[in-house]
C-alpha positions as CSV (number, residue, x, y, z in Angstrom):
1,X,0.0,0.0,0.0
2,X,2.8,2.4,0.9
3,X,6.3,2.4,-0.6
4,X,9.2,4.5,0.6
5,X,11.9,5.6,-1.8
6,X,15.0,6.6,0.2
7,X,16.8,8.0,-2.8
8,X,14.2,10.5,-3.7
9,X,12.9,11.0,-0.1
10,X,9.3,10.3,-1.2
11,X,6.5,8.1,-0.1
12,X,4.1,6.5,-2.6
13,X,0.7,5.9,-1.1
14,X,-2.1,4.5,-3.3
15,X,-0.4,5.7,-6.4
16,X,0.3,9.3,-5.0
17,X,3.8,10.5,-4.3
18,X,4.5,12.7,-1.4
19,X,7.6,14.2,0.2
20,X,8.4,12.0,3.2
21,X,8.2,14.9,5.7
22,X,5.1,16.3,4.2
23,X,3.5,12.9,4.6
24,X,4.5,12.8,8.3
25,X,3.1,16.3,8.7
26,X,-0.2,15.4,7.1
27,X,-0.5,12.5,9.6
28,X,0.4,14.9,12.4
29,X,-2.2,17.5,11.3
30,X,-4.8,14.8,10.9
31,X,-4.2,13.6,14.5
32,X,-4.3,17.2,15.7
33,X,-7.6,17.9,13.9
34,X,-9.1,14.7,15.3
35,X,-8.1,15.7,18.9
36,X,-9.7,19.1,18.4
37,X,-13.0,17.6,17.3
38,X,-12.8,15.0,20.1
39,X,-12.1,17.4,23.0
40,X,-13.3,20.9,22.2
41,X,-16.4,20.3,24.3
42,X,-14.2,19.7,27.4
43,X,-13.1,23.3,27.7
44,X,-14.9,25.9,29.8
45,X,-16.0,29.4,29.3
46,X,-13.6,32.3,29.7
47,X,-14.6,35.8,31.0
48,X,-14.3,37.6,27.7
49,X,-16.3,35.3,25.5
50,X,-19.9,36.4,26.1
51,X,-19.3,40.1,25.3
52,X,-17.2,39.2,22.3
53,X,-19.9,36.8,20.9
54,X,-22.4,39.7,21.4
55,X,-20.0,41.9,19.6
56,X,-20.2,39.6,16.6
57,X,-24.0,40.0,16.7
58,X,-23.7,43.7,17.1
59,X,-21.6,44.0,14.0
60,X,-24.2,42.1,11.9
61,X,-26.9,44.4,13.4
62,X,-24.7,47.4,12.5
63,X,-24.5,46.4,8.9
64,X,-28.2,45.5,8.8
65,X,-29.1,48.9,10.1
66,X,-27.1,50.7,7.4
67,X,-24.4,51.7,9.8
68,X,-26.7,53.4,12.3
69,X,-26.8,50.9,15.1
70,X,-25.0,52.8,17.8
71,X,-25.0,50.4,20.8
72,X,-22.0,48.7,19.2
73,X,-19.9,51.7,20.2
74,X,-21.3,51.9,23.8
75,X,-19.4,49.0,25.3
76,X,-16.2,49.5,27.4
77,X,-13.7,48.9,24.7
78,X,-14.8,45.9,22.5
79,X,-15.4,48.2,19.5
80,X,-11.7,49.0,19.5
81,X,-11.0,45.4,18.3
82,X,-11.6,44.0,14.9
83,X,-14.6,41.7,14.7
84,X,-13.5,38.9,12.3
85,X,-13.6,35.9,14.6
86,X,-16.6,37.2,16.6
87,X,-18.7,37.4,13.5
88,X,-17.6,34.0,12.3
89,X,-18.2,32.5,15.8
90,X,-21.7,34.0,16.0
91,X,-22.6,32.8,12.5
92,X,-21.3,29.3,13.3
93,X,-23.3,29.3,16.5
94,X,-26.5,29.8,14.4
95,X,-25.6,27.0,12.1
96,X,-24.2,24.2,14.2
97,X,-26.4,22.0,16.5
98,X,-24.3,23.1,19.5
99,X,-24.5,25.7,22.2
100,X,-23.4,29.2,21.2
101,X,-20.2,28.9,23.2
102,X,-19.3,25.4,22.1
103,X,-19.6,26.6,18.5
104,X,-17.4,29.6,19.4
105,X,-14.8,27.3,20.8
106,X,-14.8,25.1,17.7
107,X,-14.4,28.2,15.5
108,X,-11.5,29.4,17.6
109,X,-9.9,25.9,17.6
110,X,-10.1,25.7,13.8
111,X,-8.2,29.0,13.6
112,X,-5.7,27.7,16.1
113,X,-5.3,24.6,13.8
114,X,-4.4,27.0,10.9
115,X,-1.7,28.4,13.1
116,X,0.0,25.0,13.2
117,X,-0.3,24.9,9.4
118,X,1.4,28.3,9.2
119,X,4.2,27.0,11.6
120,X,4.8,24.1,9.3
121,X,4.9,26.3,6.2
122,X,7.4,28.7,7.7
123,X,9.6,25.8,9.0
124,X,9.5,24.1,5.6
125,X,10.4,27.4,3.9
126,X,13.4,28.1,6.1
127,X,14.6,24.7,7.0
128,X,13.0,22.0,4.8
129,X,10.7,19.1,5.6
130,X,12.2,18.2,9.0
131,X,12.0,21.8,10.2
132,X,8.4,22.1,9.0
133,X,7.4,18.9,10.7
134,X,9.1,19.8,14.0
135,X,7.6,23.4,13.9
136,X,4.1,22.0,13.6
137,X,4.8,19.3,16.3
138,X,6.4,21.7,18.7
139,X,3.5,24.2,18.4
140,X,0.9,21.5,19.1
141,X,3.0,20.5,22.1
142,X,3.2,24.0,23.4
143,X,0.6,23.6,26.2
144,X,-0.4,27.3,26.6
145,X,-0.9,27.7,22.9
146,X,-2.9,24.4,22.7
147,X,-5.0,25.3,25.7
148,X,-5.8,28.8,24.5
149,X,-7.0,27.8,21.0
150,X,-10.3,26.5,22.5
151,X,-11.5,29.6,24.3
152,X,-9.3,32.6,23.7
153,X,-11.1,34.4,20.7
154,X,-9.0,37.6,21.1
155,X,-5.4,36.5,21.3
156,X,-5.3,33.1,19.4
157,X,-6.7,34.5,16.1
158,X,-4.4,37.4,16.2
159,X,-1.4,35.1,16.9
160,X,-2.4,32.8,14.0
161,X,-2.9,35.6,11.4
162,X,0.2,37.3,12.6
163,X,2.1,34.1,11.9
164,X,0.6,33.8,8.4
165,X,1.5,37.5,7.8
166,X,5.1,36.8,8.8
167,X,5.1,33.7,6.4
168,X,4.1,35.8,3.4
169,X,6.5,38.6,4.2
170,X,9.2,35.9,4.4
171,X,8.2,34.4,1.0
172,X,8.2,37.8,-0.5
173,X,11.7,38.4,0.8
174,X,12.9,35.3,-1.0
175,X,11.6,36.3,-4.4
176,X,12.4,40.0,-4.5
177,X,12.7,42.0,-6.7
178,X,10.2,39.9,-8.7
179,X,7.1,39.4,-6.7
180,X,4.1,37.4,-8.1
181,X,0.9,39.4,-8.0
182,X,-0.9,36.6,-6.1
183,X,1.8,36.9,-3.4
184,X,1.0,40.6,-3.1
185,X,-2.7,40.1,-2.4
186,X,-2.0,37.1,-0.2
187,X,0.4,39.1,1.9
188,X,-2.1,42.0,2.1
189,X,-4.9,39.5,3.0
190,X,-3.0,38.0,5.8
191,X,-2.1,41.4,7.3
192,X,-5.7,42.6,6.8
193,X,-7.0,39.6,8.7
194,X,-4.5,40.2,11.5
195,X,-5.8,43.8,11.7
196,X,-9.3,42.4,11.7
197,X,-8.5,40.9,15.1
198,X,-6.3,43.5,16.8
199,X,-4.9,46.9,15.8
200,X,-1.4,45.8,16.9
201,X,-1.2,44.2,13.5
202,X,-0.1,47.6,12.3
203,X,3.4,46.5,13.3
204,X,3.4,44.2,10.3
205,X,3.6,47.3,8.0
206,X,6.8,48.2,9.8
207,X,8.2,44.7,9.2
208,X,7.2,44.9,5.6
209,X,8.9,48.2,4.9
210,X,12.0,47.5,7.0
211,X,12.9,44.1,5.7
212,X,11.8,44.3,2.1
213,X,13.7,47.6,2.1
214,X,16.7,45.9,3.6
215,X,16.5,43.2,0.8
216,X,16.5,45.9,-1.8
217,X,19.5,47.6,-0.2
218,X,21.4,44.3,-0.6
219,X,20.2,44.0,-4.2
220,X,21.5,47.5,-4.9
221,X,24.8,46.4,-3.3
222,X,24.8,43.5,-5.8
223,X,24.2,45.8,-8.8
224,X,20.5,46.7,-9.0
225,X,20.1,50.3,-9.8
226,X,18.5,52.6,-7.2
227,X,15.9,53.8,-9.7
228,X,14.9,50.2,-10.5
229,X,14.8,49.3,-6.8
230,X,12.5,52.2,-6.0
231,X,10.3,51.5,-9.0
232,X,9.8,47.9,-7.7
233,X,9.7,48.5,-3.9
234,X,7.2,51.4,-3.7
235,X,4.4,49.8,-5.8
236,X,4.8,46.5,-4.1
237,X,4.6,47.8,-0.5
238,X,1.8,50.3,-1.3
239,X,-0.2,47.5,-2.9
240,X,0.2,45.2,0.1
241,X,-0.8,48.0,2.5
242,X,-3.8,48.9,0.3
243,X,-5.0,45.3,0.1
244,X,-4.6,44.9,3.9
245,X,-6.6,48.1,4.6
246,X,-9.4,47.1,2.2
247,X,-9.6,43.7,4.0
248,X,-9.5,45.2,7.5
249,X,-12.2,47.9,7.1
250,X,-15.3,45.6,6.7
251,X,-14.1,43.6,9.7
252,X,-13.9,46.5,12.0
253,X,-16.8,49.0,12.3
254,X,-14.9,51.6,14.2
255,X,-12.1,51.7,11.6
256,X,-14.7,51.8,8.8
257,X,-16.3,54.9,10.4
258,X,-12.9,56.4,11.1
259,X,-10.6,54.9,8.4
260,X,-7.7,57.3,9.0
261,X,-7.7,58.1,12.7
262,X,-9.6,55.0,14.0
263,X,-6.7,52.5,14.0
264,X,-4.3,54.9,15.5
265,X,-6.7,55.9,18.3
266,X,-7.1,52.3,19.1
267,X,-3.4,51.8,19.1
268,X,-2.9,54.7,21.5
269,X,-5.7,53.4,23.8
270,X,-4.2,49.9,24.0
271,X,-0.6,51.0,24.3
272,X,-1.5,52.7,27.6
273,X,-4.6,50.7,28.6
274,X,-5.1,52.7,31.8
275,X,-8.0,50.7,33.2
276,X,-6.8,49.1,36.4
277,X,-6.2,45.3,36.2
278,X,-4.2,43.3,38.6
279,X,-2.2,40.1,38.1
280,X,-0.5,37.9,40.7
281,X,3.1,38.0,39.6
282,X,6.2,37.0,41.6
283,X,4.3,36.7,44.8
284,X,2.6,40.2,44.5
285,X,-0.5,41.7,43.0
286,X,0.8,44.0,40.3
287,X,-1.2,46.7,38.6
288,X,-1.1,46.4,34.8
289,X,0.8,49.7,34.2
290,X,3.2,48.9,37.0
291,X,4.5,45.5,35.7
292,X,8.3,45.1,35.7
293,X,10.1,45.4,32.3
294,X,10.8,41.6,32.4
295,X,7.2,40.6,32.9
296,X,6.6,39.0,29.4
297,X,10.1,37.5,29.2
298,X,9.7,35.8,32.6
299,X,6.3,34.4,31.7
300,X,7.8,33.0,28.5
301,X,10.7,31.4,30.4
302,X,8.3,29.9,32.9
303,X,5.7,28.5,30.5
304,X,7.5,27.5,27.3
305,X,7.9,23.7,27.3
306,X,11.4,22.2,27.7
307,X,11.5,21.0,24.2
308,X,11.1,24.5,22.8
309,X,13.6,25.9,25.3
310,X,16.1,23.2,24.2
311,X,15.5,24.1,20.5
312,X,16.1,27.8,21.2
313,X,19.3,26.9,23.0
314,X,20.4,24.9,20.0
315,X,19.7,27.8,17.7
316,X,21.9,30.1,20.0
317,X,24.7,27.5,19.9
318,X,24.5,27.3,16.1
319,X,24.4,31.0,15.8
320,X,27.7,31.2,17.8
321,X,29.3,28.9,15.2
322,X,28.1,31.0,12.3
323,X,30.4,33.3,10.5
324,X,29.3,35.3,7.4
325,X,30.5,38.4,5.6
326,X,28.1,41.2,4.7
327,X,28.5,40.5,1.0
328,X,27.6,36.8,1.5
329,X,24.3,37.4,3.2
330,X,21.6,35.5,1.4
331,X,17.8,36.0,1.4
332,X,17.5,32.9,3.7
333,X,19.7,34.6,6.3
334,X,17.4,37.6,6.3
335,X,14.3,35.4,6.4
336,X,15.5,33.6,9.5
337,X,16.4,36.8,11.1
338,X,12.9,38.2,10.4
339,X,11.3,35.2,12.0
340,X,13.3,35.7,15.1
341,X,12.6,39.5,15.0
342,X,8.9,38.8,14.8
343,X,9.1,37.3,18.3
344,X,11.9,39.3,19.8
345,X,10.9,42.8,18.7
346,X,7.4,43.0,20.3
347,X,8.9,41.5,23.5
348,X,11.7,44.0,23.7
349,X,9.5,46.9,22.6
350,X,7.0,46.1,25.4
351,X,9.8,46.0,27.9
352,X,11.3,49.3,26.8
353,X,7.9,51.2,26.5
354,X,6.6,49.8,29.8
355,X,3.5,48.5,28.0
356,X,0.7,47.5,30.5
357,X,-0.1,43.8,30.8
358,X,-2.2,41.5,33.0
359,X,-3.5,38.0,33.0
360,X,-0.2,36.3,32.3
361,X,1.1,37.1,28.9
362,X,-1.9,36.3,26.9
363,X,-1.8,39.7,25.1
364,X,1.6,38.7,23.9
365,X,0.7,35.2,22.9
366,X,1.4,36.0,19.3
367,X,5.2,35.9,19.9
368,X,5.0,32.2,21.0
369,X,4.5,30.6,17.5
370,X,7.5,32.4,16.0
371,X,9.6,31.4,18.9
372,X,8.4,27.8,18.5
373,X,9.4,27.8,14.8
374,X,12.7,29.3,15.7
375,X,13.2,26.4,18.2
376,X,12.5,23.8,15.5
377,X,14.9,25.5,13.1
378,X,17.5,25.7,15.8
379,X,17.4,21.9,16.3
380,X,17.5,21.2,12.5
381,X,20.3,23.6,11.7
382,X,22.4,22.3,14.6
383,X,21.7,18.7,13.6
384,X,22.9,19.5,10.0
385,X,26.1,21.1,11.3
386,X,27.0,18.1,13.4
387,X,29.1,15.4,11.7
388,X,29.2,12.9,14.6
389,X,26.7,10.0,14.5
390,X,26.9,9.7,18.3
391,X,25.8,13.4,18.6
392,X,23.0,12.8,16.1
393,X,21.8,9.8,18.1
394,X,22.0,11.8,21.4
395,X,20.0,14.6,19.9
396,X,17.4,12.2,18.5
397,X,17.0,10.4,21.8
398,X,16.8,13.7,23.8
399,X,14.2,15.3,21.5
400,X,12.1,12.2,21.4
401,X,12.1,11.9,25.1
402,X,11.1,15.6,25.5
403,X,8.3,15.2,22.9
404,X,6.9,12.1,24.7
405,X,7.2,13.7,28.1
406,X,5.4,16.9,27.0
407,X,2.7,15.0,25.2
408,X,2.0,12.7,28.1
409,X,1.9,15.6,30.5
410,X,-0.5,17.6,28.4
411,X,-2.8,14.6,28.4
412,X,-2.5,14.4,32.2
413,X,-3.5,18.0,32.7
414,X,-6.3,18.1,30.1
415,X,-8.3,20.3,29.7
416,X,-6.1,22.8,31.7
417,X,-3.1,23.1,29.4
418,X,-3.5,26.9,29.6
419,X,-2.2,26.9,33.2
420,X,1.0,24.9,32.3
421,X,4.4,25.7,33.8
422,X,7.6,24.0,32.7
423,X,9.6,22.0,35.2
424,X,13.2,23.0,34.4
425,X,12.7,26.7,35.2
426,X,9.3,27.1,36.9
427,X,9.4,23.9,38.8
428,X,6.1,22.8,37.5
429,X,2.7,24.2,38.6
430,X,3.3,22.9,42.1
431,X,6.1,25.4,42.7
432,X,4.9,28.2,40.3
433,X,1.4,28.4,41.6
434,X,2.7,29.8,44.9
435,X,3.9,33.0,43.2
436,X,2.1,33.1,39.8
437,X,-1.5,33.2,38.5
438,X,-3.1,29.9,37.4
439,X,-6.7,29.8,36.1
440,X,-7.3,33.6,35.8
441,X,-9.9,33.2,33.1
442,X,-12.4,30.7,34.6
443,X,-11.8,27.7,32.3
444,X,-12.1,25.3,35.3
445,X,-15.7,26.2,36.3
446,X,-17.1,23.9,33.7
447,X,-15.2,21.0,35.2
448,X,-16.4,21.9,38.7
449,X,-20.0,22.1,37.7
450,X,-19.7,18.8,35.8
451,X,-18.4,17.1,38.9
452,X,-21.3,18.6,40.9
453,X,-23.8,17.4,38.4
454,X,-22.4,13.9,38.2
455,X,-21.1,13.2,41.7
456,X,-22.6,15.6,44.3
457,X,-25.6,14.0,46.1
458,X,-28.6,16.1,45.3
459,X,-32.2,15.4,44.5
460,X,-32.9,17.7,41.5
461,X,-36.5,16.6,41.3
462,X,-37.3,18.5,44.5
463,X,-35.5,21.8,43.7
464,X,-32.6,23.2,41.8
465,X,-29.2,23.3,43.5
466,X,-28.3,26.9,44.4
467,X,-24.7,27.9,43.4
468,X,-22.8,31.1,44.2
469,X,-19.5,32.3,42.8
470,X,-17.5,35.5,42.0
471,X,-17.2,34.3,38.4
472,X,-19.4,36.6,36.4
473,X,-20.1,34.1,33.6
474,X,-21.2,31.2,35.8
475,X,-24.8,31.4,34.6
476,X,-23.5,30.9,31.0
477,X,-21.7,27.7,32.0
478,X,-24.2,25.9,34.2
479,X,-27.2,23.8,33.3
480,X,-30.1,26.1,34.4
481,X,-32.5,23.1,34.5
482,X,-30.4,21.8,37.5
483,X,-28.7,24.8,38.9
484,X,-29.8,28.2,40.1
485,X,-27.3,31.1,40.7
486,X,-27.6,33.0,43.9
487,X,-25.5,36.1,45.0
488,X,-25.4,35.6,48.8
489,X,-22.8,33.0,49.5
490,X,-24.2,32.0,52.9
491,X,-27.6,31.2,51.3
492,X,-26.1,28.9,48.6
493,X,-25.9,25.2,48.6
494,X,-22.5,25.3,47.1
495,X,-19.9,28.0,46.4
496,X,-17.3,27.7,43.5
497,X,-14.2,29.7,43.5
498,X,-10.8,29.7,41.7
499,X,-7.6,30.6,43.5
500,X,-7.6,34.0,41.6
501,X,-7.7,36.8,44.2
502,X,-8.3,34.1,46.8
503,X,-11.9,33.6,45.6
504,X,-11.7,30.1,47.0
505,X,-11.2,31.5,50.5
506,X,-14.1,34.0,50.5
507,X,-16.9,31.7,51.6
508,X,-15.9,29.5,54.5
509,X,-17.2,25.9,54.5
510,X,-16.5,22.3,53.8
511,X,-14.4,21.7,50.7
512,X,-16.3,18.9,48.9
513,X,-14.2,18.8,45.7
514,X,-11.3,20.5,44.0
515,X,-10.3,20.7,40.3
516,X,-6.6,19.8,40.3
517,X,-3.8,20.2,37.8
518,X,-0.9,17.9,38.7
519,X,-2.1,17.8,42.3
520,X,-2.5,21.6,42.6
521,X,-6.1,22.8,43.2
522,X,-7.2,25.6,40.8
523,X,-10.9,25.5,41.7
524,X,-12.7,24.7,44.9
525,X,-16.3,23.4,45.4
526,X,-17.3,24.4,48.9
527,X,-20.5,23.8,51.0
528,X,-20.8,27.1,52.9
529,X,-20.8,26.5,56.7
530,X,-19.9,29.1,59.4
531,X,-18.4,26.4,61.5
532,X,-15.3,26.5,59.2
533,X,-14.7,30.3,59.5
534,X,-11.7,29.8,61.8
535,X,-10.2,27.1,59.5
536,X,-6.7,28.3,58.4
537,X,-7.7,27.9,54.7
538,X,-10.2,30.8,55.2
539,X,-9.1,32.7,58.3
540,X,-5.7,33.5,56.9
541,X,-6.9,35.2,53.7
542,X,-6.6,39.0,53.4
543,X,-9.2,38.9,50.7
544,X,-11.7,37.2,53.0
545,X,-10.9,39.9,55.6
546,X,-11.9,42.5,53.0
547,X,-15.0,40.5,52.1
548,X,-16.0,40.7,55.8
549,X,-15.6,44.5,55.6
550,X,-12.4,44.6,57.5
551,X,-13.8,43.7,60.9
552,X,-11.3,43.1,63.6
553,X,-13.1,42.0,66.8
554,X,-12.3,40.2,70.0
555,X,-9.2,40.2,72.2
556,X,-6.9,39.5,69.2
557,X,-8.3,42.3,67.1
558,X,-5.1,44.4,67.1
559,X,-3.0,41.4,66.3
560,X,-5.3,40.5,63.5
561,X,-5.2,44.0,62.0
562,X,-1.4,44.0,62.2
563,X,-1.2,40.7,60.3
564,X,-3.6,42.0,57.8
565,X,-1.6,45.2,57.2
566,X,1.5,43.1,56.8
567,X,-0.2,41.0,54.1
568,X,-1.3,44.2,52.4
569,X,2.3,45.3,52.1
570,X,3.7,41.9,51.2
571,X,1.1,41.1,48.5
572,X,0.5,44.6,47.2
573,X,-3.1,44.7,48.1
574,X,-3.5,48.5,48.6
575,X,-5.8,49.0,45.7
576,X,-8.1,46.2,46.9
577,X,-8.3,47.6,50.5
578,X,-9.1,51.1,49.0
579,X,-11.9,49.5,47.1
580,X,-13.3,47.9,50.2
581,X,-13.3,51.1,52.1
582,X,-14.9,52.9,49.1
583,X,-17.8,50.4,49.1
584,X,-18.2,50.8,52.9
585,X,-18.2,54.6,52.5
586,X,-20.7,54.4,49.7
587,X,-23.2,52.6,51.9
588,X,-22.9,55.4,54.5
589,X,-23.1,58.0,51.8
590,X,-26.4,56.6,50.5
591,X,-27.8,56.6,54.0
592,X,-27.1,60.4,54.2
593,X,-24.2,60.0,56.7
594,X,-21.9,62.3,54.8
595,X,-19.4,62.8,57.7
596,X,-19.0,59.1,58.2
597,X,-18.7,58.5,54.4
598,X,-16.0,61.2,54.2
599,X,-13.9,59.5,56.9
600,X,-14.2,56.2,55.1
601,X,-13.3,57.7,51.7
602,X,-10.3,59.3,53.3
603,X,-9.3,55.9,54.7
604,X,-9.6,54.4,51.2
605,X,-7.4,57.1,49.6
606,X,-4.8,56.7,52.4
607,X,-4.3,53.1,51.0
608,X,-4.4,54.1,47.3
609,X,-4.5,57.8,46.5
610,X,-5.3,57.2,42.9
611,X,-8.4,55.0,43.4
612,X,-10.7,56.8,40.9
613,X,-14.1,55.6,42.2
614,X,-13.1,56.6,45.8
615,X,-12.1,60.0,44.5
616,X,-15.3,60.4,42.6
617,X,-17.5,59.4,45.5
618,X,-15.4,61.4,47.9
619,X,-16.0,64.5,45.8
620,X,-19.8,63.9,45.9
621,X,-19.8,63.5,49.7
622,X,-17.7,66.7,50.0
623,X,-20.1,68.6,47.8
624,X,-23.1,67.5,49.8
625,X,-21.3,68.5,53.0
626,X,-20.6,72.0,51.5
627,X,-16.8,71.6,51.0
628,X,-16.7,72.9,47.4
629,X,-13.0,73.8,47.3
630,X,-12.1,70.3,48.4
631,X,-14.3,68.8,45.7
632,X,-12.4,70.7,43.0
633,X,-9.1,69.6,44.6
634,X,-10.1,65.9,44.6
635,X,-11.4,65.9,41.1
636,X,-8.2,67.6,39.9
637,X,-6.4,64.6,41.4
638,X,-8.7,62.2,39.7
639,X,-8.1,63.9,36.3
640,X,-4.3,63.6,36.9
641,X,-4.9,59.8,37.3
642,X,-6.5,59.7,33.8
643,X,-10.2,59.7,35.0
644,X,-11.3,61.0,31.7
645,X,-9.8,57.9,30.0
646,X,-10.8,55.3,32.6
647,X,-14.2,56.1,34.2
648,X,-17.3,55.2,32.3
649,X,-19.2,58.0,30.6
650,X,-22.0,58.2,33.1
651,X,-19.7,58.5,36.1
652,X,-17.5,61.0,34.3
653,X,-20.6,63.1,33.4
654,X,-21.7,63.1,37.0
655,X,-18.2,64.2,38.1
656,X,-18.3,67.1,35.6
657,X,-21.8,68.0,36.7
658,X,-20.8,68.2,40.4
659,X,-17.7,70.2,39.4
660,X,-19.8,72.6,37.4
661,X,-22.1,73.2,40.3
662,X,-19.2,73.8,42.6
663,X,-17.9,76.5,40.2
664,X,-21.3,78.1,40.1
665,X,-21.6,78.1,43.9
666,X,-18.1,79.6,44.1
667,X,-18.9,82.2,41.5
668,X,-16.2,81.0,39.1
669,X,-18.6,81.4,36.2
670,X,-16.0,81.1,33.5
671,X,-15.0,77.6,34.7
672,X,-18.6,76.7,35.2
673,X,-19.4,77.8,31.7
674,X,-16.6,75.6,30.2
675,X,-17.7,72.5,32.2
676,X,-21.4,72.8,31.2
677,X,-20.6,73.6,27.6
678,X,-18.6,70.3,27.5
679,X,-21.5,68.4,29.0
680,X,-24.0,69.8,26.6
681,X,-21.7,69.0,23.7
682,X,-21.5,65.4,24.9
683,X,-25.2,65.1,25.9
684,X,-27.2,67.6,23.8
685,X,-30.5,66.2,24.9
686,X,-29.9,66.5,28.6
687,X,-32.1,69.4,29.8
688,X,-30.4,69.6,33.3
689,X,-27.0,70.3,31.8
690,X,-28.5,73.0,29.4
691,X,-30.3,74.7,32.3
692,X,-27.1,75.0,34.3
693,X,-25.3,76.2,31.2
694,X,-28.0,78.9,30.8
695,X,-27.4,80.0,34.4
696,X,-23.7,80.2,33.8
697,X,-24.3,82.3,30.7
698,X,-26.5,84.6,32.7
699,X,-23.8,85.1,35.3
700,X,-21.4,86.0,32.5
701,X,-24.0,88.5,31.0
702,X,-24.3,86.3,27.9
703,X,-28.1,86.9,27.6
704,X,-28.6,85.7,24.1
705,X,-26.6,82.5,24.7
706,X,-28.7,81.8,27.9
707,X,-32.0,82.4,25.9
708,X,-30.8,80.0,23.3
709,X,-30.2,77.2,25.9
710,X,-33.6,77.9,27.5
711,X,-35.3,77.6,24.1
712,X,-33.5,74.4,23.4
713,X,-34.7,73.0,26.7
714,X,-38.3,74.0,26.0
715,X,-38.1,72.3,22.6
716,X,-36.8,69.1,24.2
717,X,-39.2,69.3,27.2
718,X,-42.1,71.6,26.6
719,X,-43.6,71.0,30.1
720,X,-40.5,71.9,32.0
721,X,-41.6,74.8,34.1
722,X,-38.1,75.9,35.2
723,X,-37.2,76.6,31.6
724,X,-40.2,78.8,31.0
725,X,-39.6,80.6,34.2
726,X,-35.9,81.2,33.6
727,X,-36.8,82.4,30.0
728,X,-39.3,84.9,31.5
729,X,-36.8,86.1,34.1
730,X,-34.3,86.8,31.4
731,X,-36.8,88.7,29.3
732,X,-37.9,90.6,32.3
733,X,-34.4,91.5,33.2
734,X,-33.7,93.0,29.8
735,X,-36.9,95.0,29.8
736,X,-39.0,92.8,27.4
737,X,-42.1,92.6,29.5
738,X,-44.4,91.2,26.9
739,X,-42.1,88.3,26.1
740,X,-41.6,87.7,29.8
741,X,-45.4,87.6,30.4
742,X,-45.7,85.1,27.6
743,X,-43.2,82.8,29.2
744,X,-44.8,83.1,32.6
745,X,-48.2,82.4,31.2
746,X,-47.0,79.2,29.5
747,X,-45.5,78.1,32.8
748,X,-48.8,79.0,34.6
749,X,-50.8,76.8,32.2
750,X,-48.6,73.9,33.2
751,X,-49.0,74.6,36.9
752,X,-51.8,77.1,37.7
753,X,-51.4,76.6,41.4
754,X,-47.8,77.7,41.5
755,X,-47.7,80.8,43.9
756,X,-44.2,81.9,42.7
757,X,-45.6,82.1,39.1
758,X,-48.4,84.3,40.3
759,X,-46.0,86.6,42.0
760,X,-43.8,86.8,38.9
761,X,-46.9,87.7,36.7
762,X,-48.0,90.3,39.2
763,X,-44.5,91.8,39.2
764,X,-44.8,92.4,35.5
765,X,-48.3,93.9,35.8
766,X,-47.0,96.4,38.4
């Protein structure tokens, strides 16, 4: 059936001839595809998936509405991403006989499969059949990549299309100055699809110009005229950029509405990403814009499997043996460098620019596939440079052992490959979990609920089992015919919590089950019971202390507080403590206890001076207690901490409204005018803002502008008495009694029993 020809390195199968390594790769890809189809239902739901699936639906609604459906731009930041995968996922969920999220997982996994194909193509291009096969194999055996392909619809598609873009840039490098037309549109298509996932794909234009330009410099060195080089280079790169842009725009509504500025605004937003997010890194909770410069590099060292690390080490060894003059540099040398650059440049750039990160290095997951391909190339190139049969055998045995070890281990930890840590540097998850985040995204909740459904003794015929959790997407994971979500932990039958932010230690009770990865619990199933509140698992948690509203009672209260404050310093919990005090203050605030609220807000800000919600709420309490100057001071601090970028629109509008009223009360009418003009510009239909703007105009003797605002308010809300009264007062003040009387009469028709209106009308008659 199958014949192997060692001389031509081909395999004949049923009359078809294939390159041997291509044949091996096809088998590998077939096995990988089968594994995806056999296991994609095992993976849980991650935090970002529901809003992203809704984003896909919103994009379709936006097109159907003729580009007028505005709710698509009212989410926190989803609209700043391209919507390629989210639309595909939503469409697939409407076609397949699966749940929406299982369909989404399959869509994402298929794209992840295409990433393995891209790795093979690059490996084959730069190192032949063995390198292509190893690149595909190594990427499949990279646990974090494999785990993420099932439920990471943001970062995996970007990583895959980024790798395909690099592939076509590399192919172009090898054929310059002549570049087939179909290669131009394929390169543009790959880059456009990358941009259709995340705006960071703009960096590919930089790669394109830099390395194709470098290739032309070498061609000029070899004798090509500068004029001819420019004549070829400019149209080629412009064509690729044009194709990429045309592909990107339909996939990204924000870019389509703002084709020039939109992508750059998104790039600026994500390069700073000021929204506060915390990660557990090196034994501390680190704010996303305070991560150390080595954050990504360390995560890579801890989580790349040993076989990839060995391959990279082999590449470094081979590089040390390489000697080459400038005149002897070949396209293959540039191509291999570009591959390494595509992984190294983003990592170095992020370190130098102090780019904010959180949740491990998932936002930089796209550098992993190029690193893996570099690893495969490193092994193959070193193998080819060695002449000793003994060394060849040693390498073969070592690589085979690592492949088998990694594959078996991935099966052992299934379906939690995304929390993998290597053993040679990280010490496995047993050691790494003490100082680093594990299941930050909630993949394990499905496993926990499956265990409860199958193993936990409960009579579902009598009533549903009530489940509580801090996981916001729990209701999307659980079987609602058997489970009911409740918010109060003490009233739940079971509580589920991952180790993220000590969620597993919030609700004291009996631990009835844990979801483990290599004997390390990543999710706890707990039966709430106050009898366990002094159990060390729960009593020693600073997060539980915050959940209990920082109560320190009994004879050991001072000692308990001292231990808590020590934990705050050691773990970097200042922001979390500030949030707890802010919530406590807000309760007092809503009860009208402004003095008590002010003290608690001050306590919050003593732990974290830049806590924006505490600053906002503190300002409101100060305003209501009459401390206007202090309000302005606190809000100035908030603006210094990027409140305008971070706070939601409603909160920011309320902040500006309070600030404007302070300026009015303090008779700083120019500042009040600026604030209310800004508010009216953002919310032209808000009559309250327009009325205050009219009052500010009056104070600045801008009568016509004030009248204009009053008339706009009356048009928006004809029955608003205050607008008619203020209009009449303005007319009366400037001596136009008839118009004033008309305004008062209109107000009187709305409320004929209003004594103040009667007095105003009488004042005109006198």
